[in-house]
C-alpha positions as CSV (number, residue, x, y, z in Angstrom):
1,M,-10.9,29.2,11.3
2,S,-12.8,32.4,10.0
3,G,-12.9,33.7,6.6
4,A,-10.1,32.7,4.6
5,R,-7.6,33.1,7.1
6,L,-5.0,30.4,8.6
7,E,-4.8,30.8,12.3
8,P,-1.0,30.4,13.4
9,E,-2.1,28.8,16.7
10,R,-3.6,26.1,14.8
11,I,-0.3,24.9,13.7
12,A,0.9,21.6,15.6
13,R,3.4,19.3,15.1
14,L,1.8,15.7,13.8
15,Q,3.3,12.6,14.1
16,G,2.9,8.9,12.5
17,F,2.4,6.4,15.2
18,G,5.6,4.9,15.2
19,L,6.7,8.4,16.3
20,A,9.7,8.2,13.6
21,C,8.2,10.9,11.2
22,A,6.4,14.2,11.7
23,A,5.0,17.4,10.0
24,D,3.9,20.6,11.2
25,A,0.6,21.3,9.7
26,Y,-2.5,23.5,10.4
27,V,-5.0,21.1,12.3
28,V,-8.5,21.8,12.2
29,R,-11.3,19.6,14.0
30,P,-14.8,20.2,12.5
31,T,-17.7,18.8,14.2
32,T,-20.2,18.8,11.3
33,V,-20.2,18.0,7.6
34,D,-20.7,21.8,6.6
35,E,-17.6,22.5,8.4
36,V,-15.8,20.1,7.1
37,R,-16.9,21.7,3.3
38,G,-15.6,25.0,5.0
39,V,-12.1,23.4,5.4
40,L,-12.4,22.6,1.8
41,D,-13.0,25.8,0.8
42,L,-10.8,27.3,2.8
43,A,-8.1,25.4,1.4
44,C,-9.2,26.3,-2.2
45,Q,-8.9,29.9,-1.3
46,T,-5.7,29.7,0.6
47,G,-3.7,27.3,-2.0
48,R,-3.2,24.7,0.9
49,K,-3.3,21.0,0.5
50,V,-5.5,18.6,2.9
51,V,-4.1,15.9,4.5
52,L,-7.1,13.5,6.3
53,R,-6.2,12.5,10.3
54,G,-8.2,10.5,13.0
55,A,-6.2,9.0,15.3
56,G,-3.2,9.1,13.5
57,C,-2.7,5.3,13.7
58,S,-0.8,4.7,10.4
59,Y,2.7,3.9,11.5
60,G,4.4,5.9,9.0
61,D,3.6,9.2,6.9
62,A,-0.2,8.5,5.4
63,S,-1.6,11.3,7.9
64,I,0.9,14.1,8.1
65,A,1.7,16.2,5.2
66,P,4.1,19.6,5.8
67,E,1.9,23.1,5.8
68,A,-1.3,21.5,4.6
69,L,-4.4,21.7,6.2
70,A,-4.5,18.6,8.6
71,L,-8.4,17.5,9.0
72,D,-8.9,16.1,12.1
73,C,-12.7,14.3,11.9
74,S,-12.0,12.6,15.4
75,A,-14.7,15.1,16.9
76,M,-17.5,13.9,14.7
77,N,-17.8,10.9,16.7
78,R,-21.7,10.3,17.2
79,I,-23.1,6.8,17.1
80,L,-26.6,7.9,14.7
81,A,-28.3,4.5,15.1
82,W,-27.7,1.2,16.7
83,D,-30.0,-1.7,16.1
84,P,-29.6,-4.8,19.1
85,A,-31.9,-7.0,16.7
86,T,-29.9,-6.6,13.5
87,G,-26.4,-5.4,14.6
88,V,-26.4,-2.6,12.1
89,I,-24.7,0.4,13.5
90,D,-24.9,3.8,11.7
91,A,-21.6,6.4,13.0
92,E,-20.0,9.5,12.0
93,A,-16.5,9.0,10.8
94,G,-14.5,10.2,13.8
95,V,-16.1,7.2,15.9
96,S,-13.7,4.9,17.4
97,I,-13.2,1.4,17.5
98,E,-13.5,1.5,21.3
99,S,-16.6,3.2,20.8
100,L,-18.0,0.8,18.5
101,W,-17.5,-2.2,21.0
102,R,-18.6,-0.3,23.8
103,T,-21.7,0.5,22.4
104,A,-22.6,-3.0,20.7
105,L,-21.0,-5.8,23.2
106,P,-23.8,-5.3,25.9
107,D,-26.1,-6.5,23.1
108,G,-24.1,-9.4,22.1
109,W,-22.2,-7.6,18.8
110,W,-18.6,-7.0,18.2
111,P,-16.8,-5.4,15.7
112,P,-16.4,-7.6,12.6
113,V,-13.1,-6.7,12.0
114,V,-10.5,-4.7,14.5
115,S,-6.8,-3.7,14.7
116,G,-4.1,-4.5,17.2
117,T,-5.3,-1.0,19.1
118,M,-8.9,0.1,19.8
119,M,-7.9,4.2,19.1
120,P,-8.5,4.1,15.2
121,T,-11.4,6.1,14.2
122,L,-13.9,4.4,11.6
123,A,-13.0,6.6,8.5
124,G,-9.3,6.2,9.1
125,A,-9.9,2.4,9.6
126,L,-12.0,2.3,6.3
127,A,-9.6,4.7,4.5
128,M,-6.8,1.8,5.1
129,N,-9.2,-0.9,5.0
130,I,-7.8,-2.5,8.0
131,H,-7.3,-6.2,8.7
132,G,-7.6,-8.3,12.0
133,K,-6.2,-11.7,13.2
134,N,-9.2,-13.1,11.6
135,N,-8.8,-11.7,8.1
136,S,-8.5,-15.4,6.8
137,K,-12.0,-15.9,7.7
138,A,-13.9,-12.5,7.9
139,G,-11.8,-10.4,5.2
140,T,-10.9,-6.6,5.7
141,L,-13.1,-4.3,7.3
142,G,-14.7,-3.0,4.4
143,Q,-16.2,-6.0,3.3
144,H,-18.5,-5.5,6.3
145,V,-20.0,-1.8,5.5
146,L,-23.3,-1.5,3.8
147,D,-23.1,2.0,2.8
148,L,-21.1,5.0,3.3
149,E,-21.2,9.2,2.6
150,V,-18.4,10.9,1.4
151,L,-17.9,14.3,1.3
152,D,-15.6,14.6,-2.6
153,G,-12.7,17.3,-2.9
154,A,-15.6,19.8,-4.3
155,G,-17.7,19.5,-1.4
156,R,-20.1,17.2,-2.8
157,S,-22.0,14.7,-0.9
158,H,-22.1,10.8,-2.5
159,R,-23.6,7.9,-0.7
160,L,-21.8,4.8,-1.9
161,T,-22.9,1.0,-1.3
162,P,-20.9,-2.3,-2.4
163,D,-22.7,-1.7,-5.8
164,D,-20.8,1.1,-6.7
165,E,-17.3,1.2,-8.2
166,A,-16.0,4.2,-6.1
167,F,-17.1,1.9,-2.9
168,R,-14.1,0.1,-3.6
169,A,-12.1,2.8,-4.3
170,V,-12.7,5.2,-1.5
171,I,-12.3,2.2,1.2
172,S,-8.7,1.5,0.8
173,G,-7.8,4.9,-1.0
174,A,-5.5,6.0,1.8
175,G,-7.6,9.4,2.1
176,L,-6.8,10.6,-1.1
177,L,-10.4,10.5,-2.7
178,G,-12.5,12.2,-0.2
179,V,-13.6,12.4,3.1
180,I,-15.8,9.8,4.7
181,T,-18.3,11.4,7.2
182,R,-20.8,8.4,8.0
183,V,-20.6,4.8,8.1
184,K,-23.0,1.7,8.3
185,L,-21.8,-1.4,9.5
186,Q,-22.9,-4.8,9.8
187,M,-21.1,-5.8,13.5
188,H,-20.6,-9.4,14.4
189,R,-22.9,-11.8,16.5
190,V,-21.3,-13.1,19.6
191,T,-22.8,-14.8,22.7
192,S,-19.9,-14.3,24.9
193,G,-17.2,-11.7,25.4
194,N,-14.8,-14.3,25.8
195,L,-12.7,-16.5,23.4
196,Q,-11.3,-19.9,23.8
197,V,-7.3,-19.6,23.1
198,T,-5.0,-22.3,22.2
199,P,-1.0,-21.3,22.3
200,V,1.3,-23.4,20.3
201,S,5.2,-22.9,20.7
202,V,6.7,-23.6,17.4
203,G,10.2,-24.3,16.6
204,N,10.8,-22.7,13.5
205,L,9.5,-21.2,10.5
206,D,8.3,-24.6,9.0
207,A,6.3,-25.4,12.1
208,Q,4.7,-21.8,11.9
209,L,3.2,-22.2,8.6
210,A,2.3,-25.9,9.4
211,T,0.5,-24.7,12.5
212,F,-1.8,-22.4,10.8
213,D,-2.5,-24.8,8.1
214,E,-3.7,-27.4,11.3
215,F,-5.9,-24.6,12.8
216,E,-7.4,-23.6,9.3
217,G,-11.1,-22.5,9.9
218,V,-10.9,-21.4,13.8
219,D,-11.8,-17.3,14.0
220,Y,-8.4,-16.0,14.6
221,R,-5.0,-17.5,14.1
222,V,-1.9,-15.1,14.7
223,S,2.0,-16.0,15.8
224,W,4.7,-14.2,17.3
225,V,7.8,-14.6,15.4
226,D,11.6,-14.6,17.2
227,C,13.5,-12.9,14.6
228,F,16.9,-13.3,16.7
229,A,16.9,-17.0,16.3
230,R,18.9,-18.6,13.6
231,G,20.2,-21.6,11.9
232,A,17.1,-24.5,12.3
233,R,15.6,-22.5,14.8
234,L,15.0,-19.5,12.4
235,G,11.4,-18.2,12.6
236,R,10.3,-19.9,15.9
237,G,7.7,-18.6,18.1
238,L,4.7,-18.3,19.8
239,F,1.3,-19.5,17.8
240,H,-2.5,-18.7,19.0
241,A,-5.6,-20.0,17.6
242,A,-8.7,-18.4,19.0
243,S,-12.7,-19.1,18.5
244,H,-15.6,-17.2,20.1
245,E,-17.4,-19.0,23.1
246,S,-20.6,-20.8,22.1
247,Q,-21.8,-20.6,25.5
248,P,-23.6,-17.7,26.3
249,N,-22.2,-15.7,29.0
250,A,-24.1,-12.4,29.6
251,A,-21.5,-11.2,32.5
252,S,-18.4,-11.2,30.1
253,L,-20.6,-8.9,27.4
254,R,-20.1,-6.1,30.3
255,P,-17.8,-3.1,29.2
256,E,-16.2,-3.1,33.0
257,S,-15.7,-7.0,32.3
258,Q,-13.6,-6.4,29.3
259,D,-11.7,-3.6,30.5
260,L,-7.7,-3.9,30.8
261,P,-6.3,-3.5,34.0
262,S,-4.3,-0.7,34.8
263,K,-1.4,-2.3,37.0
264,V,1.2,-5.1,36.3
265,L,0.8,-7.9,38.6
266,G,-1.8,-5.4,40.8
267,V,1.0,-3.4,41.7
268,L,3.3,-1.4,38.9
269,P,1.1,1.2,37.1
270,K,1.2,0.6,33.8
271,S,1.7,4.0,32.8
272,Q,5.3,3.9,34.1
273,V,5.7,0.5,32.1
274,W,7.4,2.2,29.1
275,R,10.2,3.3,31.1
276,A,11.2,0.0,31.7
277,L,10.8,-0.9,28.6
278,R,12.9,1.8,27.2
279,A,15.9,0.5,29.2
280,L,15.6,-3.1,27.3
281,N,15.0,-1.4,24.0
282,R,18.5,-2.4,22.4
283,P,19.4,-5.4,20.4
284,L,21.0,-7.2,23.4
285,W,18.6,-6.8,25.5
286,M,15.5,-7.6,23.1
287,S,17.5,-10.8,21.8
288,R,17.3,-12.1,25.6
289,V,13.8,-11.0,25.8
290,N,12.5,-12.8,22.8
291,W,14.5,-16.0,24.1
292,A,12.6,-15.7,27.3
293,K,9.6,-15.3,25.6
294,Y,9.8,-18.8,23.6
295,A,11.2,-20.7,26.6
296,A,8.6,-19.4,28.7
297,S,6.1,-21.0,25.5
298,R,7.7,-24.0,26.1
299,L,7.2,-24.2,29.5
300,H,4.1,-23.1,30.2
301,G,1.9,-22.2,27.0
302,D,2.2,-25.1,24.5
303,R,-1.2,-26.4,23.7
304,R,-2.8,-25.5,27.1
305,P,-6.4,-23.8,26.2
306,F,-7.2,-20.9,28.0
307,T,-10.0,-18.3,28.4
308,Q,-9.3,-14.9,27.5
309,G,-11.6,-11.6,26.9
310,L,-12.3,-10.5,23.5
311,V,-10.4,-6.8,24.6
312,A,-7.3,-8.8,26.1
313,F,-6.8,-11.0,22.9
314,S,-7.4,-8.1,20.3
315,F,-5.6,-4.7,21.6
316,L,-2.4,-6.0,22.8
317,L,-1.0,-2.7,21.5
318,D,-3.1,-0.8,24.1
319,Y,-2.0,-3.1,27.0
320,V,0.8,-0.8,27.9
321,P,-0.1,2.8,27.7
322,D,2.6,5.0,25.9
323,W,4.5,1.8,24.6
324,R,5.7,3.7,22.0
325,R,7.7,5.9,23.9
326,A,10.2,3.1,24.7
327,Y,11.3,3.6,20.9
328,L,12.3,7.4,21.3
329,P,14.1,9.5,20.8
330,G,13.6,8.1,17.2
331,G,10.8,6.0,17.1
332,F,10.2,2.9,15.0
333,I,8.9,1.7,11.6
334,Q,6.6,-1.1,11.3
335,Y,7.7,-3.2,7.9
336,Q,4.7,-5.6,6.9
337,S,4.5,-7.5,3.6
338,F,2.0,-9.9,2.3
339,V,3.3,-12.8,0.1
340,P,1.2,-15.5,-1.9
341,L,1.3,-19.0,0.0
342,A,3.6,-20.6,-2.3
343,E,6.1,-17.9,-2.1
344,A,5.9,-17.3,1.8
345,R,8.2,-19.7,3.6
346,R,11.3,-18.7,1.1
347,V,10.4,-14.8,0.9
348,F,10.0,-15.1,5.1
349,R,12.9,-16.9,5.9
350,A,15.0,-14.4,3.5
351,Q,13.6,-11.5,4.9
352,I,14.9,-12.7,8.7
353,E,18.0,-13.8,7.0
354,M,18.9,-10.5,5.6
355,Q,18.1,-8.1,8.7
356,Q,20.3,-10.7,10.8
357,K,23.0,-10.1,8.2
358,A,22.6,-6.3,8.2
359,G,22.8,-6.0,11.9
360,L,19.4,-4.9,11.9
361,V,16.8,-7.4,13.4
362,S,13.5,-6.6,14.5
363,F,12.4,-6.5,17.9
364,L,9.1,-7.8,17.3
365,G,7.8,-10.3,14.3
366,V,4.1,-11.0,13.7
367,I,2.5,-13.6,11.2
368,K,-0.8,-13.5,10.0
369,R,-3.0,-15.4,7.5
370,H,-5.1,-13.7,4.7
371,R,-7.5,-13.7,1.9
372,P,-7.8,-11.5,-1.1
373,D,-10.4,-8.7,-1.9
374,D,-11.0,-6.4,-4.5
375,F,-10.4,-3.1,-3.1
376,L,-8.4,-0.6,-5.1
377,F,-5.3,-0.4,-3.2
378,T,-5.7,-3.9,-1.4
379,H,-2.9,-5.3,0.4
380,A,-4.4,-8.7,0.7
381,V,-3.4,-12.1,-0.9
382,D,-4.1,-15.6,-0.8
383,G,-1.4,-16.0,1.6
384,Y,0.4,-14.7,4.9
385,S,2.0,-11.5,6.1
386,L,4.6,-10.7,8.3
387,A,5.1,-7.8,10.0
388,L,8.4,-6.4,11.6
389,D,9.2,-3.5,14.0
390,F,12.5,-2.0,13.6
391,K,14.2,1.0,15.8
392,V,15.0,3.9,14.3
393,T,18.2,6.0,15.0
394,P,19.9,8.6,12.9
395,Q,23.1,6.3,12.7
396,A,20.8,3.2,11.2
397,W,18.4,4.8,9.2
398,P,20.1,4.5,5.9
399,R,21.0,1.0,6.5
400,L,17.4,0.4,7.5
401,R,16.1,2.0,4.5
402,E,18.4,0.1,2.3
403,L,17.3,-3.0,3.9
404,C,13.9,-2.4,3.2
405,W,14.1,-1.8,-0.1
406,R,16.0,-5.1,-0.6
407,M,13.0,-6.9,1.0
408,N,10.8,-4.7,-1.1
409,D,12.3,-6.1,-4.3
410,L,12.0,-9.9,-2.6
411,V,8.4,-9.2,-2.0
412,I,7.8,-7.6,-5.6
413,E,9.7,-10.5,-7.1
414,A,7.2,-13.1,-5.5
415,G,4.2,-11.3,-6.7
416,G,3.5,-9.7,-3.0
417,R,2.0,-6.7,-1.9
418,F,2.1,-3.9,0.7
419,Y,0.2,-1.8,3.1
420,F,-0.1,1.9,3.1
421,A,-1.2,2.2,7.0
422,K,2.4,0.5,7.9
423,D,4.5,1.8,5.4
424,S,7.7,4.0,5.7
425,T,10.1,3.1,2.7
426,L,8.0,2.4,-0.3
427,R,9.3,3.9,-3.4
428,P,7.4,5.0,-6.5
429,Q,8.7,2.0,-8.5
430,D,7.5,-0.4,-6.0
431,V,4.2,0.8,-5.5
432,C,3.8,1.1,-9.5
433,A,5.3,-2.7,-9.6
434,Y,2.9,-4.3,-7.2
435,L,-0.3,-2.2,-7.9
436,G,0.2,-2.3,-11.6
437,E,-0.6,0.2,-14.2
438,A,-4.3,-0.4,-14.7
439,T,-4.9,0.1,-11.0
440,L,-3.0,3.3,-10.8
441,K,-4.9,4.6,-13.7
442,R,-8.2,3.6,-12.2
443,F,-7.0,5.8,-9.1
444,R,-6.0,8.7,-11.2
445,D,-9.8,8.6,-12.9
446,F,-11.1,8.2,-9.6
447,R,-9.1,11.5,-8.2
448,A,-10.1,13.4,-11.2
449,E,-13.8,12.8,-10.4
450,L,-13.6,12.7,-6.8
451,D,-11.0,15.6,-6.1
452,P,-11.2,17.6,-9.1
453,H,-9.2,20.7,-7.1
454,G,-6.3,18.1,-6.4
455,L,-6.6,19.1,-2.5
456,F,-6.0,15.9,-0.7
457,T,-2.7,14.7,-0.1
458,S,-0.1,13.1,2.4
459,A,3.4,12.8,3.0
460,L,3.0,9.1,2.0
461,A,1.5,10.0,-1.3
462,E,4.1,11.9,-2.3
463,R,6.6,9.8,-1.6
464,V,5.2,6.9,-3.4
465,G,4.1,9.2,-6.4
466,L,0.5,8.7,-6.4
467,L,0.1,12.4,-6.8
468,P,1.0,14.4,-9.9
469,D,3.8,16.9,-9.8
């Protein structure tokens, strides 16, 4: 991009991870910090806003903005330094979670926190401060950062450490306070690339939460929920507890031993599986799929431990390529709420009953256990989260949005929180209610300091009222 000219050939349609929202923007892919500064200068000269985008793994509209300059830092993807003795990795903003584990695992290290896909960039993961299935034990990714470098809206570089208040604002700040350009991260020591996994078939929501308590202290805890089940079976599903193998296993540390298979049952190419999933992507069929999954868990998976690789356990969203296309043409949204321990049973039961009554049942539900943290836009609580995947159609969207708004009211009344990486339906009053005026004032103060020209934006930030008119 030369001079102060916006090149039309850079215009591209960008989508959220759920494929339910999109916006046209001028896409720029810098490879150096100086080139990032050039993009910020261009935005000032042309009167454009800047939306930060990595791999585009935020489900909703957090990494898109109409007619903005989309700053895609995924080409800044060099590992700058790796120390196998200490497990400290120094990396550019665009390094992916996949690149992290492929670099470190052969030496006996694993990323301390990962999302359900290995696609996100390091900067994007920190902008949203991702959590994983080990949140109750390891916290969020930001809690393992030793220092980071950030370019603010005026082109000034800042080195931030956990001792700096701005550190906890930029991490979790949804890309609205600066461009993360470099990260130093402490990896997690492992002696094996395998986990010992224990599945537990659970008959209802009460049993779900009791099983989380039973396995308190293990490395990973997560549970699938059948949102179609009603009555005494409401909230049934399949819980998984997993712990790192303590016995050294050098062969399992090799990346090739972790790679996901390319075919189902050794025959059907996974690249075609989404087509079959699309044929089943209707309430009637998905209710049967959920029933079959629960029935199989009762027959084959109840409390029978098995060994599973770290990649296969961690990155279920990567197991079937292009699975999101099964939700086309309208895509889907993920609704995730975080509720304190004492309120989780009541709120989650009500959410499942509300969607059943509305005739808009989530095709996939997932429960995780969490612990609080002190990042500015934290989503974490001492409690649980319930993530729900809803198919989007033009006919159902108004009712689905209304359902989400009613669930928002329920969560806020219970003292719960939300997660910008997953959001598509929060209203300004929702954000004000759960973050609080004091947090929003701190955000505005940081923004005045780090983005004096008001460059950084996103469709999410505009929708939920984080930015001034």
